[in-house]
C-alpha positions in Angstrom: 90.7 80.3 102.5 91.2 78.2 105.6 94.3 78.5 107.7 95.3 74.9 106.7 95.1 75.7 103.0 96.9 78.9 103.5 99.7 77.1 105.4 100.0 74.6 102.6 100.2 77.4 100.1 103.1 79.0 102.1 104.9 75.7 102.3 104.5 75.1 98.6 105.8 78.6 97.8 109.0 77.7 99.8 109.5 74.7 97.5 111.0 72.7 100.3 111.5 69.7 97.9 114.1 71.9 96.2 116.1 72.0 99.4 117.6 68.6 98.4 119.8 70.6 96.1 121.3 72.2 99.2 122.6 68.8 100.2 125.6 69.7 98.1 127.0 71.6 101.1 127.7 68.2 102.7 129.7 66.9 99.7 133.0 68.8 100.5 133.2 67.5 104.1 132.7 63.9 102.9 135.3 64.3 100.1 137.6 66.3 102.3 138.1 63.6 104.9 135.9 65.1 107.7 133.0 62.8 107.4 133.5 61.5 111.0 133.7 65.0 112.5 130.4 65.6 114.3 131.1 69.3 114.9 131.6 69.8 111.1 128.3 68.0 110.4 126.6 70.4 112.9 128.0 73.5 111.2 127.1 72.1 107.8 123.6 71.4 108.9 123.1 75.0 110.1 124.5 76.1 106.8 122.1 73.9 105.0 119.2 75.7 106.7 120.7 79.1 105.9 121.1 78.3 102.2 117.7 76.7 102.1 116.0 79.8 103.5 117.9 82.1 101.2 117.0 79.9 98.2 113.4 79.8 99.2 113.3 83.5 99.4 114.7 83.8 95.8 112.1 81.2 94.6 109.3 83.4 95.8 110.9 86.5 94.2 111.0 84.6 91.0 107.3 83.6 91.3 106.4 87.2 91.8 108.4 88.3 88.8 107.0 85.5 86.6 103.4 85.6 87.8 101.9 86.5 84.5 104.0 83.9 82.6 103.3 81.2 85.2 99.5 81.8 84.9 99.7 80.8 81.2 102.0 77.8 81.8 100.2 74.4 82.0 102.0 73.3 85.2 103.4 76.5 86.8 99.9 78.0 86.9 99.3 75.9 90.0 101.9 77.7 92.0 100.4 79.6 94.9 101.4 83.1 93.7 100.2 82.4 90.2 96.8 80.9 91.2 96.1 83.5 93.9 96.3 81.2 96.9 99.1 83.4 98.2 98.6 87.2 97.7 101.5 89.3 96.3 101.7 91.2 99.6 102.0 87.9 101.6 104.5 86.6 99.1 106.7 89.7 99.5 106.5 89.4 103.3 107.4 85.7 103.1 110.3 86.3 100.7 111.7 89.1 102.8 111.4 86.9 106.0 113.2 84.0 104.4 116.0 86.1 103.0 116.6 88.0 106.2 116.6 84.8 108.2 118.9 83.0 105.8 121.4 85.8 105.6 121.3 86.4 109.4 122.1 82.7 110.0 124.9 82.9 107.4 126.4 86.0 109.1 126.2 84.2 112.4 128.1 81.2 111.0 130.9 83.4 109.5 131.7 86.3 107.2 132.9 84.0 104.4 129.6 82.0 104.5 127.6 85.3 104.5 129.6 86.5 101.5 128.8 83.4 99.5 125.1 83.7 100.3 125.2 87.4 99.2 126.8 86.3 95.9 124.1 83.7 95.5 121.4 86.2 96.2 122.8 88.8 93.9 123.2 86.3 91.1 119.7 84.9 91.5 118.2 88.3 91.4 120.1 89.1 88.3 119.0 85.8 86.8 115.3 86.4 87.7 115.2 89.9 86.1 117.7 89.6 83.3 120.1 86.7 82.8 117.5 84.0 82.2 116.5 85.7 79.0 120.1 85.4 77.6 120.6 82.1 75.8 123.6 80.0 77.1 124.2 82.6 79.8 121.1 81.4 81.6 122.2 77.8 81.8 125.7 78.7 82.8 124.3 80.8 85.6 122.2 77.8 86.8 125.3 75.7 86.9 127.0 78.4 88.9 124.2 78.3 91.5 125.0 74.6 92.2 128.7 75.3 92.3 128.1 78.1 94.9 126.5 75.4 97.1 129.7 73.4 96.9 131.8 76.5 97.7 129.5 77.2 100.7 130.2 73.6 101.9 133.9 74.0 101.4 134.0 77.1 103.6 131.7 75.5 106.2 133.8 72.4 106.4 137.2 74.2 106.2 138.6 71.7 103.7 140.9 72.2 100.7 139.4 73.7 97.6 139.5 71.2 94.8 139.5 72.6 91.2 138.5 69.2 90.0 135.3 69.3 92.0 134.2 72.7 90.7 135.0 72.0 87.1 133.0 68.7 87.4 130.2 70.6 89.0 130.0 73.2 86.3 130.0 70.6 83.5 127.5 68.3 85.2 125.0 70.9 86.2 125.4 72.7 82.9 124.3 69.5 81.2 121.3 69.2 83.5 120.3 72.8 83.0 120.5 72.3 79.2 118.3 69.2 79.6 115.8 71.4 81.4 115.7 73.9 78.6 115.5 71.1 76.0 112.5 69.6 77.8 110.8 73.0 78.1 111.4 74.0 74.4 110.6 70.6 72.9 107.3 70.7 74.8 106.4 73.9 73.0 103.8 73.5 70.3 104.9 76.5 68.3 108.1 77.8 66.8 107.8 81.0 68.8 110.4 81.9 71.5 110.0 80.1 74.8 108.1 82.5 77.0 110.3 84.2 79.5 113.4 82.7 77.8 115.7 83.5 74.9 115.3 80.3 72.9 113.3 79.3 69.9 112.3 75.9 68.6 115.2 76.0 66.0 117.7 76.0 68.9 116.8 72.4 69.9 119.8 70.8 68.0 122.2 73.3 69.5 120.9 72.8 73.1 121.0 69.0 72.7 124.6 69.1 71.3 125.9 71.4 74.0 124.1 69.4 76.7 125.6 66.1 75.6 129.1 67.8 75.2 128.9 69.1 78.8 127.9 65.6 80.0 130.7 64.0 78.1 133.2 66.6 79.5 132.0 65.8 83.1 132.7 62.1 82.5 136.2 63.0 81.1 136.9 65.2 84.1 136.3 62.3 86.4 138.7 60.1 84.4 141.4 62.8 84.4 140.9 63.3 88.1 141.5 59.6 88.7 144.6 59.5 86.5 146.2 62.8 87.6 145.3 63.0 91.3 143.5 60.1 92.9 146.0 57.4 91.8 149.3 59.3 92.1 148.6 60.8 95.5 147.0 57.8 97.1 143.9 59.8 98.2 141.9 56.6 98.6 142.7 53.2 100.1 141.5 51.4 97.0 141.4 54.1 94.2 141.2 51.4 91.4 137.6 50.8 92.5 136.7 54.3 91.4 137.0 53.3 87.8 133.3 52.5 88.1 132.5 56.2 88.8 132.8 57.6 85.2 130.8 54.6 83.9 128.0 55.2 86.4 128.1 59.0 85.6 127.9 58.2 81.9 124.8 56.0 82.4 123.2 58.6 84.6 123.5 61.3 82.0 122.3 58.9 79.3 119.2 58.3 81.3 118.5 62.0 81.8 118.9 62.9 78.2 116.8 59.9 76.9 114.1 61.1 79.3 114.4 64.6 77.9 114.2 63.4 74.3 111.0 61.4 75.2 109.4 64.2 77.1 109.5 62.4 80.4 111.2 64.9 82.6 108.8 65.7 85.5 107.9 69.4 85.5 110.8 69.9 83.1 113.1 69.5 86.0 116.0 67.0 85.7 116.7 67.1 89.5 113.1 66.3 90.4 113.1 63.6 87.8 116.3 62.1 89.1 114.9 62.0 92.7 111.8 60.1 91.5 113.2 57.9 88.8 114.3 54.4 90.0 117.0 54.1 87.4 118.6 57.5 88.4 118.3 56.6 92.1 120.0 53.3 91.4 122.9 55.0 89.7 123.2 57.4 92.6 123.3 54.6 95.1 125.9 52.8 93.0 128.1 55.9 92.9 127.9 56.3 96.6 128.7 52.6 97.2 131.6 52.9 94.8 133.0 55.9 96.8 132.6 54.0 100.0 134.4 50.9 98.6 137.3 53.1 97.6 137.8 54.6 101.0 137.1 51.5 103.2 
């Protein structure tokens, strides 16, 4: 294998496209009123790299653990560890390097940041070797991964902890995780258990119902936030404009679940689908503009 192909294999193993999830570390500083503080943006950017390296290390650990399963999967068999482009020894070295670098940067930033990274690492290892085989527990764990990114951003930005944000995060990402499982399971051609997971084909109605319930709850949380906190405490210059937010969120989840029902989720990943789907991107832009309109 040429050096160029090997470098590409290394980069693919890091799953740099998944780093977009780590952009959640910037959300607290924007919602916490520190969006114009350059120093906070600098700290958050360093934290973004630290979380990204840690996450990449865990992705490689997962690829090593699921190598046999991935080799039999129609899409995952192309992963560098599964197809042999990256040897197991090289993968172990790469994972160790990423994890040590990410944790070292986190410790350099602060002990609280390092602690959150360690919690994330511990939970992902538990997920890789055990939790992802437990129905419902697995998707709840995935939602927790996203919420830990928000918690990391809160600590980095030194802003107030908002229970609304974390409840919304858990509900929203729980729905997306369930959409992922729904897409994986509905794509199965047999009634056997989904390889590497704890679900069977008969679980589809339950997964669909729970996923839609989580999405509905996320929309309801936004509405309650507006009524109970945003309006009474005058947190925004024009809070009434935020009434569009729950509508946009409802449309976004509707798009995700219709795509899941139709088997259109790219690589069975709702996040990847949302980043490539024009409709989802349009809803995301509308949500951002709605927030800007409320604070300007």
